[in-house]
N, C-alpha and C positions, 0 to 999 in steps of 0.2 A: 797403833795406839793402845795403851793398856786398858784391859777390860776386867771387870769383876763378874765372875760366873754367878748367877742367881739360880735358885731352884735346881741344884746340880744333880738331882735324882731323876731328871726327866729322860725319857727314852727317845721320844720322837721329835723333841725340840731342843735347840741349844738357846739358852737365854742369858744374855749378858748385858752389863751396864758399863758404858765407856765413861772416861774422865769428864766428858762434857754433859753427862747426865742423859745420854740417848740410850734407850734400852732397844736391843736387837734381839728379835725372836726369829730363829732360823728353823724352818720346818725341814726336817731330814728324817723321814719315817724309818725306823730301824728295820733292816732286813727286807726292804722294799726297793725296787728300782724306781718307783714313781710315788709321789705323795698323794695320799687319798685321805679324806676325813672320816676315819673310823672312830669308834668310841674312845679309844684311849688318846689319839691325838686331839680329840675335842676336849676331853676332860683335862688334858695337860694345858691346852690353850685357855681354858677357863681359869686354871691356876695362874697362868702368866697374866691374864687380864686382871685377876685379883691383885696380884703383886704391883702392876702398873698403877692401878687405881690408888693403892696405899702409897706408892712412891710419888705419885702426883700430889697426894694430900700432905705428905711430910716434906715435899720439895726436892727429893733426890732423883726423881725421873722428870725429864722435861719433854719426853716424846717417846714414841714407840715406833720401830720400823718392823714390819713383817716381810720376810724374805724366804727363798727356797734354798735348801742346802744341796739340792739335786742339780747335777750340771745341765740337764736337758729339759727340765720342766718345773712348773711352779706347783699347781695342784690340779689333779685330773678329776676332781669332783668328790662326792661322797663314796665311801667304800661300798659298792653294791654287793659285795659278798655278805655284808651284814644285814642287807635288806630282808633276806629270808627269815630272819628272826622275828620280824614284824608281822604278825599273823592276823591281827585285829586292827580295826580303826583306832581304837583306844590306845593300843600299843604304839601306833604311829604318833598319835597326839603327844603321848608321854615322852617319846624319844625326840620329837621336834622341839617342844616348848623350851627346854633349857638351852638348846642351841640358839633359838631365836632370842632368848633373854641375854644371852652372852653377846650376841651381835648388837643388840640394843645398847649394852654397856659400853661396847666399843665405839658406837656412834656417839654416845653421850661423855666419852672420855674428856676430861678437862684440858688434856694436853694433846698435841697433834698425834695422829695415828696415821702412818704412811704405809702404803703397799708398794713393794718394789718388785715388779714381775718380769721374770724372763722365762720364756718356754710357754706351754700350754697351761691355761687357767680357764677351767670350764666348770659348769655345774656349781657345786657348793663352793669351789674356789673363787669363782666370780661373785658368788653371793657374799662370800667373806670380804673380798676387797671392796665390794660396794658399800659395806658398813664402815670401811675406814674413811678418813677425812680427805685423803689425797691419794691419787693412784699414778705411779710412774711405771712405764713399761719400755722394754727395748724395741728398737725398730727391726730387730732380727726377724727373719722369715718364719722362724720356729715359734715366735710369740703370737699366739692367737687366743682370743677369749670366745665364749659362747655358752648358750644353754642347751645342751643336747638331751635334756630330760624327756622331751616329747618322743624321742626314739626308744625310750623305756617305759612308755605308757603313762607318763606322769608330767608334772611341770615343776618349776622351782618351787622348793617347799621351805626354804630358809629366808623367807620374805624377800626373796630376789625379784618377785613379781612388782612389788611396791617400789623397791629401790631402783630398779632398772627404768621403770616409767618415770620416777623423779628425775633420773639423771639424763635419759635419752629422749624423753617425751614418749607419748603412747604409741605412735606409728612405728617408730624404730624399735623400741623395746618389745612391743607385742610381735612384730614380724621376726625378731631374733628368737623369741621364745616359741613361736608357732612353727618356725622352720627347723631350729636346732642347728642351724649353719654355724660354721667356724668363722670368726671375724678377725681380720688382721689387726695388728696394734695400731696401725695409721688410720684405718677405718673406725676402730673403736674410739680413737680420740675425736674424730669428726662427730661421732655419735653422742659423745659425752661420757662414755663408760671409763675412759682413761683421760687423764688431765695433762700428762707430760710424756714425751718420748725422749729417750737418749739412745745414743748410737750402739752401745754394747753393754754386755753384762758387768764388764769391768768399771764402768762409770755409775752403775746403779748405787753403789754404796755412798758415793759422794753426793750424788743428786738427792738421794733420801735424806742424808745428813743435812744438806742445805734446806731442803723442804721442811724439816723439823725446826731448824733454827729460824726460818722465815715464817713459821706458823702458817703454812699454806693450806688452804681449805678449797675444796672443790665447789663449783657453782652448779645449781640444779639446771635442768633444761630451760631455755629461755621461754618467756611468756608465750611467744607465738607458737611454740610446740606444746607447752603444758596446757594452754587453753583448749586444745583438742580432747582433753580428758574430761571437759565439762559437758553437762547436759545441755541441748540435745545431740551436739556433735559426736559425743561418746556413743550414743545409741546408733546413729548413722554408721560410724566406723566399725562398730561391732557387727552390724548387719553385713557390711561388705566383707569383713573378715571371715565371717561364717560362710558367706557365699563362695569365697576363694578356696577356703579350706575344704569345703564340701566337693570341689572339683578334684581334690588330690586324695581325700580319705573319707570313708563312710563312718558316720558317727557311731553307728552300732559296732564297728570293728575297732575304731581308734577314738575313744571318747575324750582323751586328754585335752587335745587343742580346743574342742568345743566347750569343755568345762572351764578352760582358762578364759575363753571369750565370755562366757556367762559371768565369771568372776569380774572381769574388767568392766563389763556393761553394768553390773549391779553396783559395784564399789570403787571402780577406777578413778572416780572423781575426787577421792580423799585417800591421802597417803596411809593415815592411820586405819581407816576402814579397810583398805586393801590388805593390809598387814593383818588385821584382826580376823578377816574371814578366809585368808588364804588356806590355813590348815584344814578348815572344814571341807573344802573342795578337794584338797590334796589328799587327805588320808584314805577316802574310798578308792581312789585310783591306785594308790600304793599297794593295797591288798587285793586288787582285781585280778581276774585270770589273765586279762590283756597284759598288764604289767608283768606279771609273773612269767608269762610266755616270752614277752619281749626281752626280759632280762635273761631268760634262757637262751635266746637267740644271741645276745651279747656274749654270753659264756661260750656258746658254739663258735662264734667267730674267733674267741681267744684260743679255743681248741684247735681250730684250723691253722692259726698262726703258729702255734706250738708244733705243727708238723715239720716245720723248718727246724733244723738242729741248731742249738745254741753253741757258740764258740768255734763255728766252722771258719777256718783261716782262709778259704778260698772266697774271693770277693768277685762278683761279675761286674766288669766295667765296659767291656766291648761285646756287642751282639752283632751276629751277621744273620740276616733273614733272607731266605731263598724263596723267591715267589712275591711279586709286588702287586698282586691283586688286591682286592678290598681287604681281605683278612690279613695277608702278609704286610701291606703298607699300614694298616692300623696297629698291628703289633709293633712293628718298627717305630711308629710314631709315639706309641705309648711308652716304649722303653726309653726313647729320647726325652720325653716329658719327664721321666722318672730320673734323669740325669745321666743316662748312659750314652755312649757313642755307638751309632749303628750303621753298618753298611747293608745296603738293600740291592739285592741281586735279582735280575730276571733276564730272560732272553731277549726281551724287547726294551730298549732305552726309553721308548715312548711310555710304556707301561710304568716304568720306574718313575718317570717325570711326573705322570698323573698321580701316582700313588704318593709322591712326596708333596705334591701341591695339595692334596686332599688333607694333608696334616695341619694345614694353616689354621683351620678352624680350632683344633685342639690346642695348638701353641697359643692362639690369641686369647683362648679361655684360661689356659694355664698360667701364662706369663703376661704381666701386665705392663711391662716396659719393653720398649723397642730393643734395647740392648740384650734382655733376657731372651726375647724371640729371635734375635739374630744368632745368638749363641746356640739356641735349640736347632735352628735351621743349619748351622754349621755342623752340628753333630749328627745330622741325617745325611749320609753320604751315598750318592748314586754309585753303584758298583757293578756294572754289567759283566765285568770279567771275573768277579769274585775274588778280587784280590784281598779283601778283608777276612776271608775265611781262615787264613793261616794265623791271624792274630786274635781271633775271636775267643771269648770265654764261653759263650753260649752260641750255638748255631741252631737256627729254627727253620724247619722246612715247612712251607705253607703252599705247596703247588697242587696240581690236579690230583684227584683221588683215584690214581691208577697204580696198581701195586708194582708193576714192572719198571715204571718210570722212577718210583720212589726207591725201589731196591737198588737200581743202577746209580741213582743220585748218591745215597749213603755209602755205596761202595767207594765212590770217588771222593766224597767228603772225609771219610775216615782216613784216607791216605794223606790228606792235606791238613788236617785239623791238629792243634796242640794235643799232646797226650792227655792234658787235664781238662780239655774243653768238654762241655755238655754238648751231646749230639741229641737233637730232639726233633720229633715230627709233631705237627699240629693235626694230624688226621683225626677225623671224627668217627671213623667206621672200620678202618683196617686194623688187623692184628699187628702189635708191635713186633712179635716174633717173626711174622711173615715178611715185614719190611726189612728187617735186620738180616734176613737169611744170607745174603752175599757178602756181609761184612766179615772181616778178619776176626773181630771181636764182637759178636752180636750182642753180648751183654752190655755194651757201652750205650745202646740206643734207648731212650726213654720217650714217653709221650708228653708233650706240654700242650694241653688242648684248651684253647681259649674259646670264649662264646662271643657271639655277635650281638650288639656292638661292643668291640673291645673295651672303648673308654667307660662304658656304663656297667658292664657285667663284673662284679667283684670276684667271682670264682674262676679259678684256673685248675683243671685236673691234671695232675702229675701221674703218668701212667707207668706202672711197673710190669715190664714183660716177665715171662718165666726165666728165671735166672739172671735177671738184670742185676748189674752191680749196685749194691745198696748206697755206696758213695755217690753214684750218679743220681739216684733218686733224691738223696738228701741234697745235692747240689741244686737239683731242679726245683725242690721246695724252697730253698734259700733264694734262688733267683726269682721265684714268683713272689715271695715276700719283699725282696728288694725293690720290685716295681709296684709295690703297694696293693697287691691282690692276695686272696686268700688261696693257699694250696691245699688240694684235696688229693691225697695220694690213693690211687685206685688200681685195681688189678686189670690187666689187659683181657677184657672180654667184650664181646660185641656191644657197642654202645656205651661202654664204660659204666658210669653210674648215671649221670644226669640225662643223656639221650635214652638210655634204657628205660628210665621210669617215665620220661615225658612221652615217648612214641605210643606206648598203649593208651595213654590218657587222650592223646589227639586222635589216634586212629579209632578208638572206641566212640569219640564224639562225632567223627566223620561218618561212622557206620549208623549212627542215629539219624544224621542227616539223610543218608541213603534210605532209611526206613520211613522218611517223610516227617521227622520231627522238625520243629522251627529252629533254624541255626541261630537266630538272634536271641531266642528264648535260652538256648543251650548256652550261649556266651554270657548272657546276663546272669544266668543260674551260677556260672563259674565265679563271676565277679561278686555275686552275693555271697558265696562261700568265702571269698577273700582273695581269689587269684587275681593278678594285675591285668590279665587279659584273658578273654575267653578261648577255648581250645581251637575253634574254627578260625577266628580272627589270628590266633597265634600261627596256625598252619599257613594262612595266607602270608604272614609276615615273615616266617622262616623260609618259605618258598615251597611250593607243592612238589616240585621235582626233588628237592632235599627231603621232604617227608616221605615221598615214595621210595627214595633210595634207602633212607634210614630204616623204613618199614621193611624192605627187602633184606637188608642186613640182619634185622632182628627177627626174621621169619614171620613178619606181620603183614606180608604183602597180600595174603588171601582175603584179609579184611577189606582191601580196597579194590579187589578184582571186579571189573565190570561195573563199578560204582563211579560216582561223580569225580572223585579224585583222579581215577585213571583217565576219565574222559578229558578233564581239564588239562592234565599234564600232556596228553597226546595232542590237544589243540593248541598248545603253547601258552595257555592261560595259567600262569604260574603264581599268581597271587599279586601282593603289593608290588614287586619289582616289574611287572608287565602291566600293571594297571587293572587287572582283573584276575579273579580266581573264584573262590566262593563268594566274595564280595566284589563290587566295583569299588575302585580306589580313585580318589580324587585329592590332590594336594596332600598326600600322605596319609589320608584318613579313609576308613571304610564307610561307604554310604550305607545308612541304616534307616529303616522305617521307624516311625514313632509309634511305639507299642507299650501297653501297660500289662503287666503280669501280677498275679497273686503272689505276695510275700512268701506264704507258707509253702506254696507250690515250687517257688525258686529255690527256697532252702532245701526242700526234699531233693529236687533235681541236682542241686549243687553237691550235695553230699554223694549221690550216686555217680556223678561225672568223676569224682576224684578217687573212687574205689579202685579202678584199674592201676592208677598211679601208686596208691598206698600198698596195693597187693604186690606190685613189682618192687616196690622199695623193700618190702619184707623179704622177698626172694633174694634180692641183691645182698641183703644183710646175711641171710642164711647161707649164701654161697661165698661169703667173705670178699665181696668185691671192695668193700672198704673195711677198716678195722672194727667198727662198733656202731651201735644204733645211733649214738649222738652224731657220728660223722656222716651217717646216712642222711639224718634230718638237716645237718649243716649243709651238705652238698645240694639237697634238693631245695632248701630255702634260697641259698645264694646263687644256685645255677639256673633255677626255674622261676623264683619269686613266690614259691608256695607260701600261702598266707602266713606271714611272720607272726601274727598275733596268735595263731594256733600252735606255735612251737615246733612245727615239723610234722611230717606224715606219720612217723612212727610214734611220736608222743601224742599226737591227735588220736590215733588208733588206740593206744593204751588208755587214754583219758575217756574215750567213748565206748568202753566195753569190748575193745579188741584184745584185750590182754597185753601185759608187758612184752616188748619185742625182745629185748636182751640188754645187756650192759646196765647203764645207769637207771633205765626204766624198770628193769627187773629188781634191781636193789631197792628202788623206791617203793615197789609194790611189797617187797618182803619186809620193809620197815613199817 
């Protein structure tokens, strides 16, 4: 169909008018792999809106369709790279106001405005399509919507709070904003965020054309849902939301969800009031330390992803895992859930069967249909003889931590593996060079160190031994990225990065217990600082035998000699897995006394508790265990859960008078 190009000087949008009077605005941000709403794309969209308004007035434009020109995504949200330019609340207000005015103009447009969505549409992208009159999305697995802003210490700021409540009702909309979860297209339709589903991206164009011609318009949430936004139901709901949110996050650490609940409680009964008051609550969050640090954490995650080389022709499709214990089976299961075919080898067929069965829970969570679950089960293959080894692209060893057994295993594996296969050990404590000693080409071996539980921990350390082939390290990082994890390339030293910094933190806390300090108080102080779990409870969770072993590897065993850790290990009380350690464990939870502690005392103790971790992180940087300070922070945040809102241990140290550590922090201090 012939089209006329309008506003031909646009860089981030293509804007055309077809013979039927339908205007097509295709977002294809110049020089970027994904669309994000930065200043220039928004300014160009404002020009498009102005031209459509004019065309509607004179009668040459009968409707507008907004689409993406990117093959794999719609809009990934606002461009957070530009957030750093907004340093005051007033600057935030001035930046947000014209965008909200433009979205209001779209909403008031006298001709139909249709959003045609394929791929990820989150944050500001979802706010944009909620201002459109009708929303069509593909059923494709890649098409998801959501409000991830809470993960950046803010909430939707382009009036998405009001529009999502109008469309989905307060319960569903608030839950989406408070959790930041991704929502499939089919579920988004059930919620009311999407109006129509089509089978493929190829049919979007015609579906949108028909929607314009039929003047389709979305309906708001039904009365049964909308009435929950009225008082007093709204106050009751807000109280319940506050209660549930408090179980997951502390208000002093993560204020954004609590300010969103406040906004809803005060103004959620009126669409216009919610819009009018949104920015006043949003602006202080945007310029807060919490949001700045959480945005830093997002950038750190991007740096970790960047450790995998771009354009590598090698693609991992088949994985062979040796060792079907908990860790090995979980690694195999995660690779299968990521779309790979996995052969699982062990000396015991019974252990293999048990390991495969244990993946049922992951597959049930990951795959919503029986056909997809059956396909996943078919890709996880019991392989007691190790036949899959010769075909595998990646071979991961996850057996007992005995050097001689690992050495002989890799001598045998090397002879059978494909020349371009990655050979990797999941060791947490042994030197890569020592394990590779009997191999013909020791430089082939790398470490791929997963953390437990595999499905939940986002970080995987990729270990480079002395003289390791760089291509194998790159392949290891590419494999980790392919299974949806963050790769951290680290030097082969005892404990690598994560266990190296975690062990002194835990052992120092256990030494405090030996000196008679209250272990519950210690754990509460760590949580007050922002750690996800206290160090004593963490030691019990990891396993006291594992803690003692890692302490020995890192030369910290003297801290535990003659102490409670040594006595507990000797008596077989190993923590959570045996039902007793420092704590008694029941139904997967540590039994604790109800105690009250002074907040200032907990804050002081919390800062003291993390000092060994921060000190060891600095030593790891100084010794070049990873490439720079940012990667130290990234590894410790994603590998230990170190308080994300504090931006990482070295960032925290620099911000609190410890001086810049190096890299970007040093540059920031110089500026």
